[in-house]
C-alpha positions in Angstrom: 11.7 -30.0 -6.6 13.3 -31.8 -9.5 15.5 -28.8 -10.2 16.5 -28.7 -6.5 17.4 -32.4 -6.6 19.5 -32.0 -9.7 21.2 -29.0 -8.0 22.0 -31.1 -5.0 23.3 -34.0 -7.1 25.5 -31.6 -9.1 26.9 -30.1 -5.9 27.7 -33.5 -4.4 29.3 -34.6 -7.7 31.4 -31.5 -7.8 32.5 -32.1 -4.2 33.4 -35.7 -4.9 35.4 -34.7 -8.0 37.3 -32.0 -6.0 38.0 -34.5 -3.2 39.3 -37.0 -5.7 41.6 -34.4 -7.3 42.9 -33.5 -3.8 43.6 -37.1 -3.1 45.5 -37.4 -6.3 47.7 -34.5 -5.2 48.3 -35.9 -1.8 49.6 -39.3 -3.0 51.5 -38.2 -6.0 55.3 -38.3 -5.7 57.7 -36.2 -7.6 61.0 -37.4 -8.9 63.9 -35.2 -10.0 67.7 -35.3 -10.1 69.6 -33.6 -7.4 72.7 -31.5 -7.9 76.1 -33.1 -7.4 77.0 -33.5 -3.8 79.3 -31.1 -2.0 82.9 -31.8 -1.1 83.1 -34.7 1.3 79.7 -36.1 0.4 79.5 -39.4 -1.6 76.5 -40.6 -3.5 75.1 -44.0 -2.5 72.8 -46.2 -4.6 70.6 -48.8 -2.8 67.5 -50.8 -3.9 64.2 -51.4 -2.1 61.3 -53.5 -3.5 63.0 -53.4 -6.9 63.3 -49.6 -7.0 66.4 -47.5 -6.8 67.0 -45.5 -3.6 69.6 -42.7 -3.8 71.4 -41.1 -0.9 74.4 -39.3 0.3 77.1 -40.5 2.7 79.2 -38.4 5.0 81.9 -40.7 6.4 82.7 -40.2 10.1 85.6 -41.1 12.3 84.1 -44.3 13.8 81.9 -42.8 16.5 78.7 -44.3 15.2 76.4 -44.0 12.2 73.1 -42.2 11.8 70.4 -42.6 9.2 68.6 -39.3 8.4 65.1 -39.3 6.9 63.4 -36.2 5.5 59.8 -35.1 5.6 57.1 -35.3 3.0 57.5 -33.5 -0.3 61.2 -32.9 0.5 64.4 -34.8 -0.2 67.7 -35.6 1.4 68.9 -31.9 1.2 66.5 -31.2 4.1 68.8 -33.3 6.3 72.2 -32.1 5.0 72.7 -29.5 7.7 72.0 -32.2 10.3 74.4 -34.5 8.5 77.2 -32.0 8.6 76.6 -31.3 12.3 76.8 -35.0 13.1 79.9 -35.4 10.8 81.6 -32.7 12.8 81.0 -34.8 15.9 82.6 -37.9 14.3 79.4 -39.7 13.3 78.9 -41.2 9.8 75.6 -39.9 8.3 73.5 -41.5 5.5 70.8 -39.3 4.0 68.4 -41.0 1.6 65.5 -39.8 -0.6 62.5 -41.7 0.5 60.5 -43.4 -2.3 58.4 -40.9 -4.3 60.8 -38.1 -3.4 63.9 -36.6 -5.1 65.9 -39.2 -7.0 64.1 -42.3 -5.5 61.1 -43.2 -7.8 57.9 -44.8 -6.5 54.3 -45.1 -7.9 52.9 -43.1 -5.0 53.5 -41.7 -1.5 52.1 -44.1 1.1 52.6 -41.9 4.2 55.3 -44.1 5.7 54.0 -47.6 5.1 55.9 -48.6 1.9 58.6 -46.0 2.4 59.8 -48.2 5.2 61.2 -50.6 2.6 63.8 -48.0 1.7 64.5 -47.4 5.4 65.0 -51.1 5.8 67.5 -51.2 2.9 69.4 -48.2 4.3 69.7 -49.6 7.8 70.9 -53.0 6.6 73.5 -51.3 4.4 74.8 -49.4 7.4 74.8 -52.5 9.6 76.9 -54.4 6.9 79.3 -51.5 6.3 79.8 -50.6 10.0 79.3 -53.8 11.9 81.2 -52.7 15.0 79.4 -49.4 15.3 76.1 -48.4 16.9 73.4 -47.1 14.7 71.1 -44.1 15.3 68.2 -42.7 13.3 66.7 -39.2 13.0 63.3 -39.0 11.1 61.3 -35.9 10.4 57.5 -36.2 9.9 57.1 -38.7 7.1 60.7 -40.0 7.7 59.8 -40.7 11.4 56.6 -42.5 10.4 58.5 -44.6 7.8 60.7 -46.1 10.4 58.1 -46.6 13.1 55.8 -48.3 10.7 58.5 -50.5 9.3 58.0 -54.1 10.6 61.1 -55.6 9.0 63.6 -52.9 9.8 66.6 -53.8 12.0 66.5 -52.2 15.4 68.7 -49.2 16.0 70.4 -48.0 19.2 68.8 -44.6 19.4 65.8 -42.9 17.6 64.9 -39.2 17.2 61.3 -38.7 16.0 60.5 -35.1 14.9 57.0 -33.8 14.2 55.5 -37.3 13.5 51.8 -37.8 13.1 50.1 -40.3 15.5 47.4 -41.6 13.1 46.6 -40.9 9.5 43.0 -39.9 10.6 44.4 -37.1 12.8 47.0 -36.1 10.3 44.5 -35.5 7.5 41.9 -33.8 9.7 44.5 -31.5 11.3 45.8 -30.3 7.9 42.3 -29.8 6.6 41.2 -27.9 9.7 43.8 -25.3 9.0 42.2 -24.6 5.6 38.5 -25.4 5.8 37.7 -25.2 9.5 34.6 -27.2 10.5 34.4 -29.0 7.2 37.6 -30.8 8.0 36.0 -33.8 9.6 33.6 -34.9 6.7 36.1 -34.1 4.0 38.9 -36.0 5.8 36.6 -39.1 5.8 36.1 -38.8 2.0 39.9 -38.6 1.5 40.6 -41.6 3.9 38.1 -43.7 2.0 40.3 -43.3 -1.1 43.3 -45.1 0.5 42.1 -48.6 -0.2 41.1 -47.7 -3.7 44.3 -45.8 -4.6 47.0 -47.5 -2.6 45.4 -50.8 -1.3 46.1 -49.5 2.2 43.6 -49.4 5.1 43.8 -46.3 7.4 44.4 -48.7 10.4 47.8 -49.5 8.9 48.9 -45.9 9.2 48.9 -45.4 13.0 52.6 -45.0 14.2 51.4 -44.3 17.7 50.4 -48.0 17.9 53.9 -49.2 17.0 56.2 -46.9 18.9 56.3 -49.0 22.0 57.8 -51.9 20.0 60.9 -49.9 18.8 63.1 -51.4 21.5 65.4 -48.4 21.6 65.8 -45.1 23.5 63.5 -42.5 21.9 63.6 -38.7 21.8 60.3 -37.3 20.6 60.4 -33.6 19.4 57.8 -31.2 18.1 56.9 -27.5 18.1 54.4 -26.4 20.6 52.8 -24.3 17.9 52.5 -27.1 15.4 49.0 -27.4 13.8 49.9 -30.3 11.5 50.7 -32.5 14.5 49.4 -30.7 17.6 51.4 -30.7 20.8 48.7 -32.7 22.5 49.2 -35.4 19.9 52.9 -35.3 20.3 52.5 -35.8 24.1 50.4 -38.9 23.4 53.1 -40.3 21.1 55.7 -39.8 23.9 53.3 -41.4 26.4 52.9 -44.4 24.2 56.7 -45.0 23.8 58.2 -47.4 26.2 61.6 -47.6 28.0 64.1 -44.8 27.9 62.3 -41.8 26.4 62.5 -38.1 26.2 60.1 -35.3 25.1 61.2 -32.0 23.7 58.6 -29.4 23.1 60.1 -26.6 21.1 58.6 -23.2 22.2 57.1 -21.2 19.3 57.8 -23.8 16.6 55.2 -24.8 14.1 55.6 -27.7 11.6 59.0 -26.5 10.6 62.6 -27.7 10.4 63.5 -27.8 14.1 67.2 -27.8 13.4 66.9 -24.6 11.4 64.5 -23.1 13.9 66.7 -23.4 17.0 70.1 -24.7 15.7 72.1 -24.3 18.9 69.5 -25.9 21.2 68.9 -28.6 18.6 72.5 -29.6 18.3 73.0 -29.5 22.1 70.1 -31.8 22.8 70.6 -34.2 19.9 74.4 -34.5 20.5 73.8 -35.3 24.1 71.2 -37.9 23.3 73.2 -39.7 20.6 76.5 -39.5 22.6 74.7 -41.2 25.5 73.4 -44.1 23.4 75.7 -44.5 20.5 79.2 -44.0 21.9 80.5 -47.2 23.5 82.0 -46.8 27.0 
């Protein structure tokens, strides 16, 4: 019996250690320099909460300005094709590295909560630089959550939210279910209990679905109908929770992928129509 008890304790200890290591991986950012921007792209340096935030600017022809926010463990390069597409339409595009990604350092990734400080700085910079123009925002996954969770961010005139998670509880469990099946629920609870210890964040602070109704701007919610990271049922709930002028685009056959790269023609048609409707003054 004693040997069995020791075996159980060892198993539990090993499981706890593995879960802690997994949590370390999930919250760890990665900083690195990006290559020099292409022709027509200018580097912009901002600050948020005392930390540098680096971005690229593609100057438009006065049609409006759009802030582009990448997904987790990516950087502004993920949004460059979108920026060029919007630039061709006449929009100015600002692409930033969220804190903990690319050239924007941060102690840890906070799943959108503290990344919102960089979003705030970027939006205020755009408002000051282009005071006569309307401002839009396109956020992918983490980028989308970073804006929705930002309480101090200036309101924008049109918002595109791609593949955004509804709550951190569902986000963690969905991702674990893809890898460990029925063990996802208990393991996700162990990971979520690390948030206050590691980041001084309660899971209740990471529920974008509870804040989307307060955006005060037209919203286009987009996601793949084959996405297992954020299921289509979750995306429909996000759309239902939004208020006012809202659209839902379910992309057939798309998983948790770059929707612009997956269906470029359809993406550009839908996004251009949405932004032109709300950002171009009569």
